[in-house]
Backbone as CSV, one residue per row, in Angstrom:
resi,resn,N_x,N_y,N_z,CA_x,CA_y,CA_z,C_x,C_y,C_z
1,UNK,-26.942,-48.084,59.973,-27.811,-47.331,60.750,-27.129,-46.000,61.104
2,UNK,-25.848,-45.998,61.368,-25.110,-44.803,61.598,-25.215,-43.869,60.389
3,UNK,-25.093,-44.365,59.222,-25.093,-43.627,57.977,-26.470,-42.772,57.786
4,UNK,-27.487,-43.297,58.253,-28.784,-42.622,58.202,-29.065,-41.584,59.258
5,UNK,-28.314,-41.642,60.401,-28.457,-40.715,61.468,-27.769,-39.331,61.225
6,UNK,-26.516,-39.487,60.636,-25.633,-38.346,60.337,-26.363,-37.272,59.489
7,UNK,-26.877,-37.677,58.275,-27.640,-36.638,57.487,-28.812,-36.032,58.253
8,UNK,-29.524,-36.853,59.058,-30.661,-36.389,59.780,-30.216,-35.320,60.823
9,UNK,-29.143,-35.616,61.424,-28.532,-34.617,62.500,-28.105,-33.392,61.831
10,UNK,-27.371,-33.460,60.688,-26.967,-32.213,59.920,-28.163,-31.410,59.425
11,UNK,-29.209,-32.071,58.993,-30.352,-31.306,58.512,-31.090,-30.639,59.654
12,UNK,-31.191,-31.296,60.747,-31.777,-30.838,61.956,-31.026,-29.597,62.474
13,UNK,-29.662,-29.704,62.528,-28.838,-28.657,62.926,-28.908,-27.373,62.054
14,UNK,-28.958,-27.611,60.775,-29.025,-26.475,59.847,-30.420,-25.834,59.955
15,UNK,-31.453,-26.629,60.127,-32.839,-26.075,60.235,-32.960,-25.200,61.525
16,UNK,-32.369,-25.715,62.664,-32.366,-25.019,63.889,-31.576,-23.666,63.838
17,UNK,-30.525,-23.763,63.161,-29.581,-22.487,62.923,-30.361,-21.515,62.084
18,UNK,-31.056,-21.877,61.025,-31.777,-20.963,60.210,-32.863,-20.292,60.969
19,UNK,-33.642,-21.148,61.772,-34.712,-20.639,62.613,-34.212,-19.644,63.599
20,UNK,-33.120,-19.965,64.224,-32.578,-19.083,65.286,-32.107,-17.726,64.687
21,UNK,-31.473,-17.822,63.563,-31.062,-16.506,62.905,-32.299,-15.682,62.519
22,UNK,-33.341,-16.408,62.011,-34.538,-15.619,61.569,-35.216,-15.031,62.757
23,UNK,-35.274,-15.694,63.874,-35.862,-15.056,65.086,-35.092,-13.901,65.585
24,UNK,-33.782,-14.001,65.528,-32.951,-12.853,66.036,-33.014,-11.738,65.244
25,UNK,-33.240,-11.918,63.877,-33.324,-10.786,62.919,-34.677,-10.000,63.100
26,UNK,-35.713,-10.727,63.634,-37.047,-10.043,63.811,-37.081,-9.435,65.242
27,UNK,-36.202,-9.713,66.110,-36.260,-9.113,67.468,-36.016,-7.625,67.341
28,UNK,-36.643,-6.924,68.278,-36.451,-5.451,68.318,-34.929,-5.112,68.780
29,UNK,-34.366,-4.019,68.228,-33.040,-3.682,68.605,-32.840,-3.503,70.143
30,UNK,-31.697,-3.902,70.630,-31.426,-3.764,72.089,-31.079,-2.393,72.355
31,UNK,-31.608,-1.905,73.518,-31.176,-0.484,73.947,-29.822,-0.562,74.492
32,UNK,-28.914,0.250,73.930,-27.531,0.264,74.460,-27.256,1.420,75.273
33,UNK,-28.316,2.093,75.773,-28.115,3.314,76.602,-28.201,4.552,75.819
34,UNK,-27.903,4.536,74.576,-27.945,5.867,73.825,-28.917,5.580,72.631
35,UNK,-29.607,6.666,72.374,-30.570,6.578,71.260,-29.932,6.357,69.889
36,UNK,-30.691,5.627,69.072,-30.208,5.410,67.728,-30.098,6.773,67.033
37,UNK,-28.980,6.986,66.228,-28.798,8.172,65.650,-29.580,8.212,64.280
38,UNK,-30.467,9.165,64.131,-31.199,9.240,62.927,-30.768,10.508,62.183
39,UNK,-30.412,10.337,60.914,-29.859,11.445,60.162,-30.971,12.488,59.943
40,UNK,-30.721,13.681,60.265,-31.629,14.854,60.127,-31.456,15.393,58.702
41,UNK,-32.462,15.838,58.012,-32.299,16.542,56.752,-31.435,17.850,56.987
42,UNK,-30.673,18.117,55.907,-29.834,19.312,55.972,-30.713,20.574,55.843
43,UNK,-30.366,21.543,56.767,-31.053,22.814,56.705,-30.485,23.749,55.744
44,UNK,-29.155,23.763,55.550,-28.487,24.612,54.596,-27.231,23.901,54.054
45,UNK,-26.886,24.281,52.869,-25.647,23.704,52.341,-24.922,24.912,51.591
46,UNK,-23.592,24.827,51.530,-22.808,25.831,50.789,-22.383,25.139,49.545
47,UNK,-22.625,25.820,48.342,-22.221,25.288,47.043,-21.368,26.272,46.393
48,UNK,-20.221,25.951,45.806,-19.438,26.751,44.975,-19.645,26.337,43.582
49,UNK,-20.089,27.230,42.652,-20.259,26.921,41.421,-20.713,28.117,40.425
50,UNK,-20.998,27.784,39.208,-21.392,28.804,38.282,-22.867,28.675,37.897
51,UNK,-23.516,29.819,37.622,-24.842,29.769,37.194,-24.809,29.560,35.727
52,UNK,-25.593,28.572,35.262,-25.756,28.254,33.809,-27.188,28.337,33.340
53,UNK,-27.494,28.494,32.116,-28.878,28.559,31.610,-28.956,27.523,30.476
54,UNK,-30.020,26.680,30.687,-30.356,25.742,29.626,-31.849,25.497,29.733
55,UNK,-32.593,25.964,28.627,-34.020,25.849,28.691,-34.534,24.411,28.837
56,UNK,-33.721,23.426,28.271,-34.157,21.997,28.287,-34.125,21.486,29.738
57,UNK,-33.286,22.019,30.597,-33.233,21.721,31.975,-34.210,22.399,32.901
58,UNK,-34.908,23.297,32.242,-35.891,24.075,33.065,-35.475,25.368,33.540
59,UNK,-34.469,25.982,32.853,-34.052,27.231,33.074,-32.533,27.343,33.762
60,UNK,-32.477,28.122,34.740,-31.234,28.253,35.369,-30.846,27.127,36.372
61,UNK,-29.554,26.818,36.394,-29.062,25.789,37.304,-27.665,26.108,37.831
62,UNK,-27.161,25.449,38.777,-25.769,25.697,39.335,-25.028,24.495,39.025
63,UNK,-23.842,24.783,38.283,-22.963,23.662,38.114,-21.719,23.786,39.044
64,UNK,-21.719,22.859,40.006,-20.520,22.739,40.851,-19.748,21.588,40.475
65,UNK,-18.521,21.432,41.093,-17.772,20.324,40.687,-18.296,18.839,40.924
66,UNK,-18.907,18.653,42.120,-19.414,17.244,42.192,-20.837,17.119,41.623
67,UNK,-21.728,18.152,41.485,-23.028,17.911,41.061,-23.525,19.164,40.309
68,UNK,-24.781,18.939,39.775,-25.493,20.028,39.120,-26.815,20.199,39.747
69,UNK,-27.192,21.279,40.159,-28.462,21.552,40.915,-29.450,22.530,40.023
70,UNK,-30.624,22.222,40.037,-31.600,23.067,39.504,-32.046,24.043,40.578
71,UNK,-32.282,25.308,40.127,-32.679,26.313,41.143,-34.235,26.337,41.272
72,UNK,-34.577,26.174,42.491,-36.151,26.119,42.666,-36.750,27.468,42.602
73,UNK,-36.037,28.483,43.206,-36.648,29.912,43.281,-35.921,30.752,42.283
74,UNK,-36.196,30.562,41.020,-35.506,31.323,40.004,-35.994,32.717,39.801
75,UNK,-35.078,33.616,39.826,-35.314,35.013,39.570,-34.509,35.444,38.260
76,UNK,-35.126,35.352,37.116,-34.334,35.617,35.864,-33.662,36.885,35.877
77,UNK,-34.128,37.942,36.399,-33.405,39.262,36.401,-32.018,39.172,37.147
78,UNK,-31.970,38.526,38.155,-30.730,38.296,38.902,-29.820,37.274,38.289
79,UNK,-30.365,36.091,38.025,-29.645,34.965,37.513,-29.027,35.237,36.069
80,UNK,-29.712,36.015,35.335,-29.189,36.322,33.928,-27.839,37.045,34.025
81,UNK,-27.803,38.005,34.959,-26.499,38.739,35.139,-25.450,37.864,35.596
82,UNK,-25.786,36.975,36.511,-24.748,36.107,37.135,-24.234,35.109,36.098
83,UNK,-25.228,34.653,35.233,-24.835,33.798,34.104,-23.855,34.409,33.086
84,UNK,-24.141,35.680,32.764,-23.428,36.387,31.892,-21.924,36.666,32.376
85,UNK,-21.795,36.901,33.707,-20.581,37.120,34.387,-19.616,36.006,34.221
86,UNK,-20.179,34.796,34.443,-19.313,33.546,34.336,-18.491,33.382,35.669
87,UNK,-18.751,34.083,36.698,-17.941,34.005,37.919,-18.428,32.723,38.751
88,UNK,-17.395,32.200,39.425,-17.650,31.117,40.452,-18.252,31.836,41.706
89,UNK,-19.388,31.318,42.188,-20.068,31.958,43.289,-20.144,31.030,44.466
90,UNK,-20.277,31.585,45.648,-20.531,30.860,46.847,-22.103,31.022,47.193
91,UNK,-22.775,29.940,47.131,-24.228,29.965,47.258,-24.659,29.231,48.551
92,UNK,-25.423,29.797,49.354,-25.997,29.210,50.529,-27.468,28.929,50.117
93,UNK,-27.909,27.622,50.340,-29.269,27.199,49.886,-29.778,26.112,50.738
94,UNK,-31.064,25.990,50.673,-31.814,24.791,51.319,-31.936,23.685,50.239
95,UNK,-31.401,22.506,50.551,-31.620,21.445,49.549,-33.048,20.826,49.582
96,UNK,-33.586,20.508,48.395,-34.837,19.684,48.267,-34.469,18.733,47.194
97,UNK,-33.750,17.650,47.511,-33.270,16.691,46.504,-32.236,17.287,45.586
98,UNK,-32.571,17.314,44.278,-31.645,17.982,43.345,-31.990,19.409,43.178
99,UNK,-32.983,19.939,43.771,-33.378,21.313,43.699,-32.687,22.060,44.868
100,UNK,-32.388,23.319,44.589,-31.843,24.124,45.689,-32.742,25.441,45.724
101,UNK,-33.052,25.851,46.964,-33.773,27.044,47.186,-32.703,27.942,47.662
102,UNK,-32.339,28.973,46.854,-31.182,29.812,47.202,-31.611,30.778,48.296
103,UNK,-30.759,30.902,49.325,-30.912,31.855,50.320,-30.015,33.104,50.152
104,UNK,-28.782,32.883,49.835,-27.826,34.012,49.509,-26.873,33.573,48.514
105,UNK,-26.247,34.669,47.763,-25.228,34.432,46.827,-24.123,35.412,47.181
106,UNK,-22.880,34.831,47.314,-21.759,35.602,47.713,-22.104,36.466,48.959
107,UNK,-22.745,36.063,49.868,-23.113,36.768,51.121,-24.198,37.769,50.992
108,UNK,-24.747,38.000,49.779,-25.865,38.921,49.662,-27.228,38.190,49.594
109,UNK,-28.215,38.625,50.305,-29.496,37.922,50.282,-30.001,37.846,48.911
110,UNK,-30.663,36.637,48.594,-31.253,36.420,47.321,-32.760,36.424,47.481
111,UNK,-33.476,37.328,46.922,-34.926,37.372,47.071,-35.716,36.186,46.432
112,UNK,-35.241,35.714,45.314,-35.961,34.661,44.665,-37.108,35.191,43.965
113,UNK,-38.047,34.371,43.517,-39.168,34.807,42.838,-40.217,35.388,43.849
114,UNK,-40.948,36.353,43.496,-41.974,36.963,44.407,-43.161,35.969,44.190
115,UNK,-43.645,35.688,45.481,-44.842,34.762,45.512,-46.095,35.604,45.151
116,UNK,-47.005,35.062,44.342,-48.154,35.806,43.955,-49.029,36.112,45.198
117,UNK,-49.637,37.331,45.229,-50.551,37.636,46.384,-51.908,36.966,46.169
118,UNK,-52.376,36.373,47.223,-53.610,35.634,47.159,-54.694,36.715,47.276
119,UNK,-55.836,36.526,46.436,-56.888,37.529,46.452,-57.737,37.565,47.718
């Protein structure tokens, strides 16, 4: 008789433990006095790299040591000269995933592409 009670007790204990952890996982987080920190999107980043050109990648892009970024606001007249120079540049930009919207290059404002005027 004792041999039949032990497995039943173990199964009941495991079941109650599983139910208790499931209920605890579904409970709302407890307020600890401070608000939960939510990561805000970056407003600007600084990238050091070179401007390169590859038509297959969609035109001009920035090659930095950790990553490669495609330029969202390409201005071929400015970027062609920077590509030919081969210099490492300091670029301030707004990130949009792997795309960068350039704000300035080496401290000089970057106009980017001119937006078409609406009729």
